[in-house]
VOBA-1610 file (N, C-alpha, C; in pm, whole numbers, padded with zeros to 5 digits, always signed):
BEGIN
Met+00084-00118+00000Met+00000+00000+00000Met+00089+00125+00000Ile+00064+00213-00091Ile+00141+00336-00105Ile+00061+00450-00041Pro+00122+00524+00055Pro+00048+00634+00118Pro+00016+00744+00017Glu-00111+00785+00014Glu-00154+00883-00085Glu-00090+01020-00063Phe-00062+01056+00062Phe-00004+01188+00087Phe+00136+01199+00027Ile+00212+01089+00027Ile+00346+01091-00035Ile+00332+01108-00186Tyr+00238+01037-00243Tyr+00212+01052-00387Tyr+00179+01197-00420Lys+00092+01260-00341Lys+00051+01399-00368Lys+00167+01496-00351Ile+00254+01471-00254Ile+00373+01557-00238Ile+00459+01550-00364Phe+00487+01429-00411Phe+00567+01413-00533Phe+00498+01478-00653Leu+00368+01456-00665Leu+00294+01510-00779Leu+00299+01663-00779Trp+00265+01725-00668Trp+00260+01872-00664Trp+00399+01934-00668Ala+00500+01866-00614Ala+00637+01918-00621Ala+00691+01914-00763Ser+00639+01824-00845Ser+00691+01810-00981Ser+00663+01934-01066Phe+00556+02006-01039Phe+00522+02124-01121Phe+00622+02238-01103Pro+00651+02284-00980Pro+00752+02390-00968Pro+00892+02343-01008Leu+00924+02216-00981Leu+01055+02165-01023Leu+01069+02164-01174Ala+00964+02123-01244Ala+00968+02123-01391Ala+00981+02265-01444Ser+00909+02358-01384Ser+00917+02498-01427Ser+01056+02555-01404Ala+01113+02529-01287Ala+01248+02578-01256Ala+01352+02516-01349Thr+01336+02389-01378Thr+01429+02322-01470Thr+01419+02381-01609Phe+01297+02402-01657Phe+01277+02460-01789Phe+01344+02597-01799Ile+01320+02682-01701Ile+01378+02817-01703Ile+01530+02810-01696Thr+01584+02726-01608Thr+01729+02712-01595Thr+01792+02668-01726Leu+01731+02571-01793Leu+01790+02517-01916Leu+01779+02613-02034Leu+01705+02722-02019Leu+01707+02827-02121Leu+01840+02902-02118Phe+01907+02899-02001Phe+02031+02976-01983Phe+02154+02889-01963Val+02136+02765-01921Val+02248+02676-01894Val+02234+02551-01980Thr+02338+02519-02055Thr+02337+02397-02135Thr+02389+02282-02049Ala+02312+02176-02039Ala+02353+02061-01959Ala+02485+02006-02012Pro+02586+01989-01925Pro+02722+01956-01970Pro+02748+01807-01993Tyr+02677+01749-02088Tyr+02709+01611-02125Tyr+02687+01594-02274Gly+02733+01480-02326Gly+02725+01457-02470Gly+02817+01555-02542Arg+02771+01612-02650Arg+02856+01705-02725Arg+02878+01836-02651His+02803+01860-02544His+02820+01982-02465His+02904+01958-02339Glu+02971+01844-02334Glu+03054+01809-02218Glu+03159+01918-02196Arg+03177+01957-02069Arg+03279+02055-02035Arg+03316+02040-01888Arg+03429+02097-01853Arg+03477+02091-01715Arg+03401+02190-01627Gly+03421+02175-01496Gly+03363+02271-01403Gly+03236+02222-01335Trp+03199+02097-01357Trp+03077+02043-01296Trp+03108+01931-01197Gly+03230+01928-01146Gly+03267+01829-01046Gly+03311+01697-01108Leu+03314+01597-01024Leu+03358+01464-01067Leu+03267+01409-01176Ser+03327+01331-01265Ser+03252+01269-01375Ser+03276+01120-01375Ile+03183+01049-01437Ile+03200+00905-01458Ile+03177+00878-01606Ser+03204+00757-01648Ser+03186+00722-01789Ser+03042+00745-01830Asn+03026+00795-01951Asn+02893+00823-02005Asn+02805+00698-02002Arg+02865+00585-02039Arg+02790+00458-02044Arg+02737+00422-01905Leu+02826+00424-01805Leu+02784+00391-01668Leu+02682+00492-01617Gly+02703+00619-01650Gly+02609+00723-01609Gly+02469+00697-01661Trp+02458+00659-01789Trp+02326+00630-01847Trp+02260+00512-01776Ile+02338+00408-01749Ile+02281+00290-01683Ile+02229+00327-01544Leu+02312+00397-01467Leu+02272+00435-01331Leu+02157+00535-01330Met+02152+00621-01431Met+02050+00726-01437Met+01914+00671-01480Glu+01911+00581-01574Glu+01784+00535-01632Glu+01728+00409-01566Ser+01812+00323-01512Ser+01763+00196-01458Ser+01669+00210-01339Pro+01684+00308-01249Pro+01589+00317-01138Pro+01444+00332-01184Ser+01422+00396-01297Ser+01286+00414-01347Ser+01222+00280-01384Ala+01299+00196-01452Ala+01247+00064-01490Ala+01219-00021-01366Val+01312-00017-01271Val+01299-00100-01151Val+01183-00052-01063Leu+01176+00078-01035Leu+01071+00129-00945Leu+00932+00110-01004Phe+00915+00137-01132Phe+00784+00119-01195Phe+00739-00027-01181Phe+00831-00121-01206Phe+00798-00263-01196Phe+00763-00301-01051Leu+00839-00249-00955Leu+00811-00280-00814Leu+00673-00229-00772Ile+00638-00108-00815Ile+00506-00055-00780Ile+00396-00134-00851Phe+00423-00179-00972Phe+00329-00268-01042Phe+00303-00392-00956Leu+00409-00448-00896Leu+00395-00569-00816Leu+00322-00546-00684Ile+00346-00432-00618Ile+00288-00411-00485Ile+00160-00329-00486Gly+00126-00267-00598Gly+00006-00184-00605Gly-00120-00263-00577Ser-00222-00195-00527Ser-00345-00265-00488Ser-00443-00284-00603Val-00418-00219-00717Val-00507-00233-00832Val-00479-00367-00900Ser-00584-00435-00938Ser-00565-00566-01001Ser-00486-00553-01130Arg-00405-00651-01157Arg-00318-00649-01274Arg-00384-00724-01389Asn-00451-00649-01473Asn-00517-00709-01590Asn-00436-00675-01715Leu-00491-00705-01832Leu-00419-00681-01957Leu-00390-00533-01979Thr-00479-00445-01937Thr-00455-00301-01951Thr-00335-00260-01865Gly-00331-00306-01742Gly-00217-00277-01654Gly-00087-00330-01711Phe-00092-00451-01767Phe+00027-00509-01831Phe+00070-00427-01952Thr-00026-00371-02025Thr+00006-00289-02143Thr+00081-00164-02101Phe+00034-00097-01995Phe+00107+00020-01944Phe+00248-00020-01901Leu+00259-00132-01830Leu+00389-00180-01785Leu+00480-00209-01904Leu+00428-00277-02004Leu+00507-00312-02121Leu+00561-00188-02192Met+00478-00087-02210Met+00523+00035-02278Met+00632+00105-02196Trp+00609+00119-02066Trp+00707+00186-01980Trp+00840+00111-01982Glu+00833-00021-01961Glu+00955-00100-01954Glu+01027-00106-02088Ala+00953-00110-02199Ala+01018-00110-02331Ala+01105+00014-02345His+01053+00128-02304His+01129+00253-02314His+01249+00253-02220Tyr+01225+00227-02091Tyr+01332+00243-01993Tyr+01433+00129-01992Val+01393+00008-02024Val+01491-00100-02036Val+01584-00069-02153His+01527-00018-02262His+01611+00023-02376His+01706+00135-02334Arg+01653+00238-02268Arg+01735+00353-02228Arg+01843+00315-02127Ala+01813+00219-02038Ala+01907+00184-01932Ala+02007+00076-01972Phe+01963-00022-02051Phe+02047-00139-02071Phe+02087-00168-02216Ile+02028-00098-02311Ile+02064-00118-02452Ile+02133+00006-02506Tyr+02069+00121-02496Tyr+02124+00246-02548Tyr+02267+00274-02499Pro+02298+00256-02369Pro+02435+00287-02324Pro+02542+00207-02398Phe+02508+00089-02444Phe+02606+00007-02515Phe+02607+00036-02665Gln+02517+00122-02709Gln+02516+00166-02848Gln+02588+00299-02864Ile+02620+00364-02753Ile+02692+00491-02760Ile+02828+00463-02822Thr+02860+00535-02929Thr+02982+00505-03004Thr+03107+00565-02943Asp+03097+00674-02869Asp+03216+00737-02814Asp+03228+00703-02666Gly+03306+00599-02637Gly+03323+00555-02500Gly+03411+00646-02416Lys+03472+00749-02477Lys+03562+00838-02403Lys+03488+00948-02329Lys+03367+00976-02367Lys+03292+01086-02305Lys+03252+01048-02162Ser+03228+01153-02084Ser+03187+01131-01945Ser+03068+01220-01914Ile+03007+01193-01800Ile+02893+01271-01754Ile+02921+01312-01609Pro+02900+01439-01575Pro+02920+01480-01436Pro+02826+01403-01342Ile+02879+01364-01229Ile+02799+01288-01132Ile+02676+01367-01090Ile+02688+01499-01078Ile+02573+01581-01038Ile+02460+01572-01141Ile+02495+01568-01269Ile+02393+01556-01375Ile+02329+01418-01367Met+02411+01315-01345Met+02357+01179-01332Met+02262+01171-01212Leu+02301+01232-01100Leu+02215+01229-00980Leu+02083+01303-01004Met+02089+01415-01077Met+01965+01485-01112Met+01877+01397-01200Gly+01939+01322-01292Gly+01863+01230-01376Gly+01799+01119-01295Ile+01872+01066-01198Ile+01817+00962-01111Ile+01697+01018-01033Phe+01714+01137-00978Phe+01606+01201-00902Phe+01482+01218-00989Phe+01501+01271-01110Phe+01387+01288-01201Phe+01322+01154-01233Asn+01403+01055-01271Asn+01347+00926-01312Asn+01275+00855-01199Leu+01327+00864-01077Leu+01257+00804-00963Leu+01123+00874-00939Gly+01124+01007-00942Gly+00999+01081-00923Gly+00898+01052-01032Asn+00944+01051-01156Asn+00857+01025-01270Asn+00796+00884-01263Ala+00879+00786-01234Ala+00830+00648-01223Ala+00732+00635-01106Tyr+00766+00698-00994Tyr+00680+00689-00876Tyr+00543+00751-00903Ile+00541+00871-00961Ile+00414+00939-00987Ile+00328+00858-01083Asn+00385+00813-01193Asn+00308+00740-01294Asn+00262+00603-01245Ala+00355+00525-01190Ala+00319+00390-01145Ala+00223+00394-01027Ser+00245+00486-00933Ser+00155+00495-00817Ser+00013+00527-00861Tyr+00001+00618-00957Tyr-00134+00651-01003Tyr-00198+00530-01072Ile-00126+00470-01166Ile-00183+00360-01244Ile-00218+00241-01156Tyr-00127+00203-01066Tyr-00143+00077-00993Tyr-00192+00092-00849Glu-00218+00216-00806Glu-00266+00234-00669Glu-00386+00329-00660Phe-00379+00445-00722Phe-00478+00549-00697Phe-00580+00569-00809Ser-00562+00505-00921Ser-00654+00525-01034Ser-00786+00450-01017Gly-00787+00352-00932Gly-00904+00265-00921Gly-00898+00152-01023Gly-00796+00153-01104Gly-00777+00048-01205Gly-00834+00086-01340Tyr-00775+00031-01441Tyr-00822+00051-01579Tyr-00880-00081-01627Pro-01010-00086-01657Pro-01071-00211-01700Pro-01018-00254-01837Gln-01037-00379-01866Gln-00993-00435-01994Gln-01055-00360-02112Ser-01174-00307-02094Ser-01242-00234-02201Ser-01164-00109-02244Trp-01073-00062-02160Trp-00991+00054-02195Trp-00909+00029-02320Leu-00869-00096-02340Leu-00783-00129-02454Leu-00850-00105-02588Ser-00983-00103-02590Ser-01054-00081-02716Ser-01107+00062-02729Gln-01078+00147-02633Gln-01123+00286-02640Gln-01030+00367-02730Pro-01085+00463-02804Pro-01003+00543-02896Pro-00883+00609-02829Arg-00899+00662-02707Arg-00786+00730-02642Arg-00671+00635-02613Met-00702+00509-02582Met-00597+00411-02557Met-00531+00370-02688Ile-00613+00346-02790Ile-00560+00307-02921Ile-00471+00418-02977Ile-00518+00542-02968Ile-00438+00656-03016Ile-00311+00670-02932Gly-00322+00654-02803Gly-00205+00662-02715Gly-00101+00557-02748Ile-00145+00433-02770Ile-00051+00327-02807Ile+00012+00357-02942Ala-00068+00407-03037Ala-00014+00442-03169Ala+00091+00552-03158Ile+00066+00653-03076Ile+00164+00761-03055Ile+00290+00704-02991Phe+00273+00616-02892Phe+00389+00555-02827Phe+00473+00476-02927Val+00408+00391-03005Val+00480+00308-03103Val+00551+00395-03206Ala+00482+00499-03254Ala+00544+00591-03351Ala+00665+00661-03289Gly+00650+00711-03168Gly+00761+00778-03100Gly+00876+00684-03074Phe+00845+00562-03033Phe+00947+00460-03008Phe+01027+00436-03135Gly+00956+00419-03247Gly+01022+00396-03376Gly+01103+00516-03422Ile+01046+00636-03409Ile+01118+00758-03448Ile+01246+00772-03368Asn+01238+00748-03238Asn+01355+00759-03152Asn+01464+00661-03193Arg+01426+00536-03216Arg+01526+00433-03251Arg+01589+00461-03387Leu+01507+00496-03486Leu+01561+00524-03619Leu+01652+00646-03618Ser+01612+00749-03545Ser+01694+00871-03539Ser+01824+00847-03463Asp+01818+00771-03355Asp+01941+00735-03283Asp+02035+00656-03374Arg+01980+00566-03454Arg+02062+00487-03546Arg+02128+00578-03650Thr+02053+00676-03701Thr+02111+00772-03796Thr+02227+00847-03733Leu+02210+00892-03610Leu+02316+00965-03541Leu+02438+00876-03516Arg+02416+00751-03477Arg+02528+00659-03455Arg+02605+00634-03584Ser+02533+00622-03696Ser+02601+00594-03823Ser+02688+00712-03865Leu+02650+00834-03829Leu+02735+00950-03859Leu+02868+00939-03787Arg+02866+00895-03664Arg+02988+00886-03584Arg+03080+00775-03633Thr+03024+00668-03684Thr+03110+00560-03732Thr+03183+00601-03860His+03124+00693-03937His+03187+00737-04062His+03278+00858-04041Ser+03253+00938-03938Ser+03326+01064-03925Ser+03421+01069-03807Gly+03429+00963-03728Gly+03513+00968-03609Gly+03454+01062-03507Glu+03537+01158-03460Glu+03491+01250-03356Glu+03439+01382-03412Asp+03449+01403-03542Asp+03400+01528-03601Asp+03249+01535-03588Tyr+03200+01656-03561Tyr+03056+01677-03551Tyr+02997+01683-03691Gln+02892+01608-03714Gln+02826+01602-03845Gln+02680+01645-03830Ile+02627+01702-03936Ile+02485+01739-03938Ile+02409+01628-04010Pro+02314+01565-03942Pro+02239+01457-04007Pro+02137+01511-04107Tyr+02115+01433-04211Tyr+02016+01468-04313Tyr+01925+01348-04336Gly+01809+01375-04394Gly+01717+01268-04430Gly+01621+01233-04318Gly+01519+01157-04354Gly+01419+01118-04257Gly+01357+01239-04191Leu+01328+01227-04063Leu+01269+01340-03990Leu+01369+01451-03961Phe+01499+01425-03983Phe+01598+01532-03967Phe+01573+01644-04069His+01499+01612-04173His+01463+01712-04274His+01364+01815-04216Phe+01287+01774-04116Phe+01181+01860-04061Phe+01212+01918-03923Val+01283+01842-03840Val+01318+01889-03705Val+01465+01858-03679Ser+01526+01935-03590Ser+01670+01918-03567Ser+01703+01797-03480Cys+01614+01755-03394Cys+01640+01642-03304Cys+01521+01546-03301Pro+01496+01472-03409Pro+01382+01381-03407Pro+01396+01270-03303Asn+01520+01240-03261Asn+01537+01141-03155Asn+01469+01190-03026Tyr+01478+01319-02996Tyr+01408+01374-02880Tyr+01258+01388-02905Leu+01221+01421-03028Leu+01080+01428-03064Leu+01013+01293-03038Gly+01082+01185-03075Gly+01029+01051-03053Gly+01016+01015-02907Glu+01102+01072-02824Glu+01095+01045-02679Glu+00960+01092-02627
//
């Protein structure tokens, strides 16, 4: 049983935190990936950072699925499957697809990522598996669920294809920065993030 007051604290705290993060990132570029720079304290390998940052979300969501009081039907499994498909990929597959193993991520950035992912997983899983009252099987045939699954699948595919395009640039160019062309890169600068 998950205490509802803890859920509400996390939920309501997420709004000002998201606003503060949005405003901060208008002025400060997060120092990882191609924007990596010194001055942010100790760093660890980018690969290890991604694993440590993303895996708590997959684990916590699954644990709440197991202990939540809402019955686990096909609709609940569908939500679990979509969440885990994204975060298992982000935590345990994507880090090993990163082509530049020399890059690092500041520990403070990784810790902020862990904090966000734990809060995000907690809010979503607690609502779905504890406080929603449950989603009946009939939800799977409702237009909003069908459209939601279609958007998820499209985003999942866009993200994977765009990440593959970016990886292929690095294998051909070494460490030089390249501008990707084709596919959705023709319409937006970061379709990998659009797909997220």
